[in-house]
C-alpha positions, 0 to 999 in steps of 0.5 A: 180447058185451054191451058193457054189463057190470057194472063194480061188481067192479073199478071201485071199485078203480081209479076214482071215481064222479066219474070214471065220470060224466065218462067216461060217454057223457053226460059226454063228450057234455056236454064236447063241448057245453061246447066248442061253447058256449065256441066260440060265446062266443069267436066272439061276442067276436071279432065272428064271431057276435052275443052273442044267437046265442052265447047261443042256442047255449049254451042248447041245449048240454045233453046231456039234449037228446040221446038218447045211446042213439039216437046210439050206434045210429046211429054204426054203427062210425064214429068220428063220431057225426053223419051225414056 
């Protein structure tokens, strides 16, 4: 079965373009990265990381830096995207 079927028929009835963006693979990855950047900033404020390190981490937290298709291919049925 093709998991990438068109959703144009019913999606407009139940969701918005913005919600499709948020729940797209790119949107979900960006949300995870936003969390990581916020965690780094919080750790800097707590003295766990330097502010320079937190800024460097935050600068890398852009979903565009990741090949979502490659991540999906490597996932292999696991609920975790990264290798163990």
